[in-house]
C-alpha positions in Angstrom: 18.7 70.8 5.3 19.4 69.4 8.8 21.8 66.6 9.6 22.0 63.9 12.3 25.0 64.5 14.5 26.9 62.6 17.2 29.3 64.3 19.6 29.0 67.4 17.5 29.9 65.7 14.2 27.8 64.9 11.2 27.1 61.2 10.8 28.2 59.5 7.6 26.6 56.4 6.1 27.5 54.9 2.7 29.8 57.9 2.2 26.9 60.4 2.6 25.9 62.6 5.5 22.7 61.3 7.2 19.9 63.9 7.1 17.2 64.5 9.6 13.7 63.1 9.5 12.2 63.2 6.1 11.7 61.1 3.0 13.1 57.7 3.5 13.3 57.9 7.3 13.1 54.5 8.9 10.7 54.3 11.8 11.0 51.8 14.7 8.2 50.0 16.4 6.4 52.0 19.1 5.1 49.2 21.3 2.9 51.4 23.5 2.0 48.4 25.7 1.7 46.1 22.7 3.8 43.0 21.8 5.5 40.9 19.1 5.2 37.2 19.8 6.3 33.8 18.4 4.3 30.5 18.4 4.9 27.9 21.1 6.1 25.5 18.4 8.6 28.0 16.9 11.0 28.6 19.8 14.4 30.3 19.4 17.3 28.3 20.6 18.7 29.8 23.8 19.9 26.8 25.8 23.6 26.4 26.6 26.3 29.1 26.3 24.2 31.7 24.6 24.0 35.5 24.6 21.1 37.8 23.7 22.0 41.2 22.3 19.7 44.0 21.2 19.5 47.8 21.1 17.1 49.6 23.4 15.8 53.1 23.8 14.0 54.2 26.9 12.1 57.4 27.2 12.4 57.7 31.0 14.4 56.1 33.8 11.6 55.3 36.3 7.9 54.4 36.7 8.1 51.2 34.7 6.0 48.0 35.3 6.8 46.4 32.0 7.7 43.0 30.5 10.5 43.8 28.0 11.7 40.6 26.3 11.4 36.8 26.9 12.7 33.7 25.1 12.0 30.2 26.5 13.7 27.2 24.9 12.4 23.7 24.5 14.1 22.5 27.7 12.3 25.2 29.8 15.5 27.3 29.7 14.9 31.0 29.3 16.2 34.5 29.1 13.9 37.2 30.3 14.1 40.9 31.1 11.5 43.1 32.8 11.6 46.6 34.4 9.7 47.7 37.5 10.1 51.4 38.6 13.9 51.9 38.1 15.0 48.3 38.5 15.9 45.8 35.7 15.0 42.2 36.4 16.8 39.5 34.4 16.3 35.8 34.8 18.1 32.9 33.0 16.6 30.2 35.2 15.5 26.8 34.0 12.9 26.0 36.5 11.4 26.9 39.9 12.3 28.6 42.1 12.9 31.5 39.8 16.5 32.8 40.0 17.0 36.4 38.9 19.3 39.4 39.2 18.2 43.0 39.8 20.2 45.8 38.1 19.7 49.6 38.5 18.1 51.6 35.7 20.3 54.7 35.9 19.1 58.1 34.8 21.9 58.3 32.2 20.3 55.3 30.4 17.2 57.3 29.4 17.0 58.9 26.0 20.1 57.2 24.7 20.6 54.2 22.4 21.7 51.3 24.7 23.6 48.3 23.4 22.3 45.5 25.6 24.0 42.1 26.1 22.8 39.3 28.4 24.9 36.2 28.6 23.8 33.0 30.3 26.2 31.3 32.7 27.8 28.1 31.3 30.4 27.8 34.0 28.9 27.9 37.5 27.5 25.0 39.4 24.4 24.7 41.7 22.0 27.6 41.9 24.7 30.1 40.6 24.4 28.7 37.1 20.9 30.2 36.8 22.0 33.8 37.3 23.2 35.8 34.2 27.0 35.4 33.5 26.9 39.1 32.8 24.6 42.0 31.9 26.3 44.7 29.8 25.1 48.1 28.7 27.3 49.8 26.0 30.0 47.2 26.6 30.2 48.0 30.4 29.3 45.2 32.8 26.5 46.3 35.2 26.6 45.0 38.8 23.4 43.5 40.2 21.9 41.8 43.3 20.9 38.1 43.0 17.7 36.7 44.4 15.2 33.9 44.0 11.6 33.3 44.7 9.3 30.3 44.7 6.4 32.2 43.1 6.4 33.6 39.6 4.1 33.8 36.6 4.6 34.4 33.0 2.3 35.2 30.1 2.0 35.0 26.4 5.3 33.0 25.8 8.1 34.1 23.6 8.5 37.6 22.2 8.8 41.2 23.0 6.3 42.6 25.5 5.7 39.1 26.9 7.3 36.9 29.5 7.2 37.2 33.3 4.2 39.1 34.7 5.4 38.6 38.3 8.6 37.6 40.1 7.8 37.3 43.8 6.3 40.6 44.9 7.6 42.4 41.7 4.7 42.9 39.2 5.1 43.6 35.5 1.4 44.0 34.4 2.3 46.0 31.2 3.9 45.0 28.0 6.9 46.9 26.5 6.2 50.6 26.7 7.9 54.0 27.0 10.7 52.8 24.7 11.5 50.4 21.9 13.8 47.5 20.9 15.5 46.5 17.7 18.5 44.6 16.2 17.8 41.5 18.4 20.2 38.7 18.0 20.9 35.3 19.7 24.5 34.0 19.4 26.1 30.8 20.5 29.2 32.1 22.4 31.4 29.0 22.2 31.2 28.9 18.4 30.5 32.6 17.7 27.6 31.4 15.5 24.6 33.8 15.2 21.4 31.7 15.4 18.7 34.3 15.1 18.4 38.0 14.1 15.4 40.2 14.0 16.0 43.8 12.8 12.5 45.0 14.0 12.6 48.2 11.9 8.9 48.8 11.9 5.5 47.5 13.1 4.6 44.8 10.6 5.3 41.1 10.6 7.6 41.6 7.6 9.8 43.9 9.8 10.3 41.0 12.3 11.4 38.2 10.0 14.3 36.1 11.3 17.1 37.1 8.9 19.5 34.2 10.0 17.3 31.4 11.3 13.7 30.4 10.5 11.7 31.7 13.5 9.6 34.6 12.2 7.0 36.3 14.4 3.5 34.8 14.5 1.6 37.7 16.0 2.1 41.4 16.2 -0.2 43.9 17.9 -1.6 47.1 16.3 1.4 49.2 17.4 2.5 52.4 15.9 6.0 53.7 14.9 8.4 56.2 16.3 11.7 57.8 15.6 14.8 57.5 17.8 17.4 60.3 17.9 20.7 59.1 16.5 19.3 55.8 15.1 21.4 54.5 12.2 20.2 51.3 10.3 22.7 48.5 10.6 
């Protein structure tokens, strides 16, 4: 029998060693340029002092042209993330022009489970308020370069594998691919209250129910499933 290990030690869950792939293995969604989307009427609340957290696994560290995740609130406030080549674009703008920050996609990020946190900026005034307050990977703040453009386009609305298709000259023609996302949560920072939570452990609508709020997915493409080394269900 094989066991899952981390840093050379066997992983324990519920007082038992976690075995390798076999009966009862949980498979995550393999987007493969597909998407999970919400209706325009059912919009997750992301306005104000909010943070978006999720786990992400990327197969490679370059050659992306993908829309990753996008949530747009009722007041045209949004949080969006896309990757082109080896650069991560994040926007929390509430109108045009589109303000965004570009972060590096480091080679060390590939083939590792990444804990992602994007926090909107509730403190700054003027244009600065549209840039992310911070972008963290595995609890480490990543430094980026701010920019803005007067031309951008978005497609398909809220969900995963949706959002911005262009920001200026950067193009994201594909949906989420070469990786997967799960454990997606929206939290109101000032109160610590979790508003929405989607586990996403699979490729059916039932796997993407909102376990805290009431915003379940409305459409899911015919995606497959995949395993992720070191994945442990929360």
